[in-house]
N, C-alpha and C positions, 0 to 999 in steps of 0.2 A: 751377569751386570745387577749392581748393586740400586736398590730402590733409592731415587731422588736425585739418581744421577744419568748421563747421556751415555749409550752404550758406544758399543763398534759394530753392531752388525749391520746396522744399513746412517746413511746424513740420517741424525738430528736435525731439525729444526725448528723455527718458528716463527706465526704471523700473526698479523692483527686485521682488524678493517674498525672504521667506526662510521656508522652509516644513520640513514633516519629513515622508515619506511614510511611511506606514502599510502600505498593500500596495500593489500595482499589480495595475490591473483586466486580467485577460487578456482578456476581452474588449472592451473601449470604451477608445476613449481616454481620457485624465485630464484635464479642463482645472484650469491655472492660476487663467490669468485670460484675459478677453477684453472685447475693444473693438467694439461693432459697430454698424453706420449702414445704410440705405438696405434693409435685409431680406438681404442679399447680401457688402454691400461687411465686412471686418473683419481685424485681426490677432488671432489667439490662440496663448498660450504654454501646452506641454500636455504630459503623458507620453503613449506611444501602449504598448502592450499589451506593452513587453518593457521595456518606463522607459526609453526613450532620451526625452530633450528635443527635442521637435518644436516651429517657432515658423512663422507663416505668415501672409502680409501679402495681402489680395486678392480676389480674387471666387473662392470654395472649389467655388459652387453650378455656373458657368457654364466651370469649368475655368481661368480664366484669374487666378494668384498665381505666391508664387514663396514658395520654401517651404529650413527650414534642419532637417537632423536631425544630432544629435549621435553622433561617433563610441562612445560609449562608455551603458551603462543607467545611470541616479543611483541611490545608495544608500536603500534603504530603514532607519525608524530612528533616523536620524540627522538633524539639522540641517545644511540644503541654504540658501544665500544665491544667488539668482542676479541680474547686472543684463546690462541690455539698452540702447543706444540709439540714435538711426536720428539721419545728420547730415545728412538734409531733400535729397538726392540722390532724382533720379530710379530709378524701380524698376521698369522696362520689361523684356521679355523681350531687349532689344536693349541695354541700357546695365550697366554692370558693377554694378549691384543687390548683388551681395553683398559690397562693399566700403564700402557705404551702413552696414551693422551693425553692432556690437562686442556680442559676447555674450561673457558671464565669468561665472564661478563666483567666490565671496567665501568664501577662510576668514575662517570670524567668530571666529575663536583672535586671530588677528591682521592681517585684512584685506587677504593677497595676492591679487591678481587672478591666476585663468591663465582665457588666451583660450582657449574653445571650438571659435572658429571653426577655427581654425587645424586641428584636425583631424576636424571633422565636414565635412558634407556640403549644400550650395545645390544648391537645383534649381529652372529656373521652367518654367513649366506655362500652355500659352496665348500670351495675350499678357504675361503676368507681372500687375504690380499696376497700374493707370490713377490710380484714385478715389480719392475721400475717404473717410476713414473719421471718425465724427463724432458716433457715437451714444455710446450708454448703456455702462457698464460694469461687468464679472462676475466675482464672485473665488470661486475654488472647483467653478464647475459653467458649462457654455455656457447654460443654460438653466436653469427650474425644475424639480428633479427629471429632470437629464439630465448625462450624462457627468459626474458628479464626482468631486471630487477625491476622496481618503479617506486623508487624513491632518489634520494640524493647519497651519494659517498663523498665524505669525506676527505678521509686517509686509509689507504694502504700501507701496511710495512710487512716484508718478509725477510728472512735470513736463515742461513744457514745456522748453526750450533756446534765447537768443541765437542770433539767425542770424551769419554771418561771421564765429563766435571758435569759438578753440580750441577743439576735444572735449574733457572732462573727463580730466583723465590720472586713476592710479592713485588719489592722496592726495584727490583728490574722487570720485574715485568710491564707495571706501573710508569715505567718510561719510555720501555718500549710503542705501548701504547701511546699514552698522550707527548711525549716530548723525543721519535725518533732518534732528530738528529742527538740529543743529551748520552743518550743509548748509544750512539757510535761510539761517542769522545769517550764515556767511560769505560763500557765495555767490553768493544773490538779494535780500535784507535788505540787510547789513551794507556789501557794496560796489557793488552794481547789477549785478556783473557778469554772471550768469545770467538776468536780469531778461528778459522777451516783448521782442518788436522791440516791440510795440503798445502801447499805454499799458496801463500795468498798475492800474489803477483801471476798466477795464472789469469786469464780473461777468459772466464767461461758466463755465457749466458743463463745456463741452466744449469739445477744441481740432482741429482739424483734421488726418489724418493724410494728409497729399494727398500722392500721390505721383506724382501727372499731368504734375508741373512747371506747373501753373495758375496758383500762387502764390496761390490763396483760402486766406488768412489769417487773416483777419478776426477768427477766431473762436478766433484763439490763446493769446488774453492769461493764460490762468488757469494759476496753478500750481497741479496737485493733487497733497497727499501726504496717503496715510492712514496709519497704523498701527494695528494692532489684534491682539491673542495670543492664545494660549489656548484654540483652537476654529477649527470649520470652518462655513461658511456650507453648512449642511444643507439638501440643497433647488435651491444658486441663489439668486441675488436682482439686484436693481441696485446704480450702488454705493451709494443711500444707504438701502439697507433690510437687512439682514443678521440672519437667523437665527439663534436661539440662541450668538450670539456669548457666550463667557465674561466676556471682560474686552473692552473696547472703549477707544481711546486715538485719538485723531490729533493733529496737527500743521495749523495753523491761521492761515495769510497772510496779511492783512490785505486781498490783492487778488485772493481766488479766495472765491467764495461755496458751493461743496463743503459740504455739511450731510451729516451718518453718523447715522442713527436708526435703532434698534433697535426692531423692531415702532413700537408703538404709547410706545418711549421718549421722552427729552426730545433735545432735539436740543442738542450744544454750544455753546458761545456764542464766539463771535470770539476767540482766542488764548487758547483753552482748550488744555492740553495735557497729559497721562497718560503718565508712561514706561512702557517696559516691557522684560522682562528675558528674552534669549532663551535659553532652554538649551542651554548646548553638551554636546558629549560629551566624557566624561573624558576625558584625556589623562594619558600617562605621563610623568611629570617629572623622574624620576632611579631609576636601578637603583641598590641598595648592595649590603652583608651585613653581619648582625650578626654571623658569624663572624669572630673575629677576624682581624688580618692577618700573614703567617706561611706556616709551608710543610706542606703536607698531603701525606696517601700514601695507598696502599690502603686502604680502607674507612671514612677518613674522611668523617665529614656534613659538608659545609657548605648555608647557608641564603641565597639569594639573596632581596633584598626588592624589588619593583617599586611605585614610589611612584606616585598616581596623582594629580592636579590637584581631584578630588572622590571621594565616598567612593562604591565600588560595589562590589554582588552580584556574588557567580558562583553559578551555577548549573552543576550533573555531572552531571546525569544526562542527556546525552545524552555526554558524555566529560569530561576533568577537563585543563585548561588545561596546558601545558609551556614548557617555554622552552628554548631549544636551546645550549648552550655550544660554545664551542670550545676542543677539549681533542686539539687533535694531528692523527693519523691518522685516528681515530673522533672523530667529536663525540657528547656523551652530551646527556640532557636532565634539567631539574630539574623532578621535580613539580608542581603547585601544592600545597601543605598545610591554608594556614590564611588569614582576614583578611577573608574576605566580609563586608560589611556598611562595612567603614576607607575606607581611603584607600588602606593597604601590603598589599598582598598576596606570603606568601609559598610558596618555592618553595625544596624540598630535592635535593636533587645528592649521590650517594654516590661519592665517589672507587673509582671502576675502573683494573685491571691496563693497564697502558698507555697511560693517561689523561697528559699531560704540557703545561705551560702554564708559560709566565715570569712574566702578569699575567692572571690568570682574567679573562677578560671572553663576551660572547655574541659569536653568529657574525654578528650581522647588525641592519640596522634592523627586519626579521621576523621575529626571532625565539619572538618569541611566538605560538604555537598554539593556536588553543584547541578543537580534536578534537574539536568536535561540540559542546561546552559552550557558555556564553554568559558575557559579562564587560559591565554593564550599570551605567547611573545609579543610585543607591540611591535617588534622590528626582526626583519634575521627570516628565518624560515615558521616563524611563527610556530614553535613548537608548543604542546601542551604544557602549563604548569606543571608544575612537583607541588602536590597540594598537603604533603607532607608536614604536621605540624610537630614541634617541642611537645613532648609530655606533660601532662597537670602538674604544674608545679618547678620542674626541669627549667635551667635558663631559658631566658629569651620566650617564656611563657605566658601569659596572662596573667596568670596568677604570681607566677613572682616580678611582672614589669609593674603591677600597679596591685592596690589593696581597697577591694571595691568590695563591702558589705551587702549583702542582700536579705530583708528583712520582711516578706511577703502577707506573715501571717500577723492577722487582727488582734488589737491587745485584748485582754480581756479585762473585768474588773472583779473580784469578789468581794461580797458583801455581808460584814458580820453585825450580829449583836451581843448585846451582855444581857438580853432580858430570859432567865433559865427554861421559860414556860411558852417560849415566842407571840407571848398574845399581851399585848395591851390593852387597860380598859382609860375612859373619857380621865387625863387628868395625868396618867402615865406619862415617865419619858426613859429613852433607852438611846444608848451610845451606839453611833452605828459607825462601823469602821470598812474604808472604801481601799483597797489594796489593790493594786494597779498591777499587769505582767510588765509592763513597760514605764520606765521615770515620763512623766510631764509637766510643764511649764503653767500653764494652763489649766486644768483640773479648778474649778470654782465651783461656788454653793447653785449657782443659779441651774450648774449640766445636770443638777438632779431633782428631780419632783416625788415630790408627797402623796398620796391618797390618802385625806382622811386626818394629818395633821399638818408639820410644821415643822421643817429644819433650823436649827439657831446651833452660833458657837461655831462655825467652821472654822475647823484646826487643819491646815497641811503640816505634819509630822513628819514625812522628807516626800521627794518627789513619786515616791508610788504609795505611800500612807497617809489616809486623809480619815 
């Protein structure tokens, strides 16, 4: 099998799921989706008790399976998209099983894919995986009332892939995850690029995930795409029966007979489709200031505005958000002041002695700190806002949008005289020169007092020399 292509040992497939974790079960694993056949053969995507992603394939009960564990825990209270594909290669313990799968997270705001297998861990137990998995598919639970997922599942998609064909690139992966209907048109229906190897008019509702190389793919002709949103299957359920789903959607290619039924509800007819919109976490689009461009000194107050892609609510019960500002040797913070319920949050900064900046900006992309407070979407699922900021000086940064000069250093005056021995007797005169570190327009003779003598002939040579 050529690298980067699907093989012919088993049926290649791809799946995606978009979900929002409300809480992590600290006692039991939480199942996102599971396909099970023959009682013990299964493929499962789940979260462990620490929130790490777990993918398993094989016979867990008799100890023969392969397992992937992500390096990091997944975030709660924000929408997450995951993509998995299998290239059809063998997955026994003696095979290069880890190369058979790609597991990626997809940024829902722009479709960027990140390879999770690069940092995660693969393991083989016993003989690895050697059997077909042809049974029912469940979402949000391992079985009715068992290992329930606590959160919202907005979309799920699964499809067979054609054998001996280049694996989907990131552009195709993005469409499969974020726009399955277009993916069907572009890659399955439109140019037949992803048609399964068998006659696509066969009406099979299950497809084989044969990992032993027996090439038993007779039931692999179906393309199964499901979309649903705004709810979770309470207590689990079969692939054609969901409990208490608030919105039920589907994409139905003409050559698959999978049906989605909600209790005793009406079956969806072939070709029907209801679009869904997955709420994204609000993100910071720009940082600016309502304070006019110019130079500011000690005691001046500057307002800094963080603009979000959607309205956000700020809760300061546990603490108040701040922005860290680059002000020289000692960085300062701007404190949250107003804006909850809108798209713009206002922060205030008071210039202190010693602060200096030729073009005021934040310290970095993570300069916004919650300090125990929260910033969440005002509507929908109230997702936590994405607090990543533009890099200092980059487009949409404070430094890019404004020209604010900070001068918190107190001005100095150097005094020189033309008396060689620095000693004056009664009747002697000396010329004094006052050199200012900063220009002045109101430095006058009465600002200077002399003990034992008097000033005369006060002359302003320049704004910094008198």
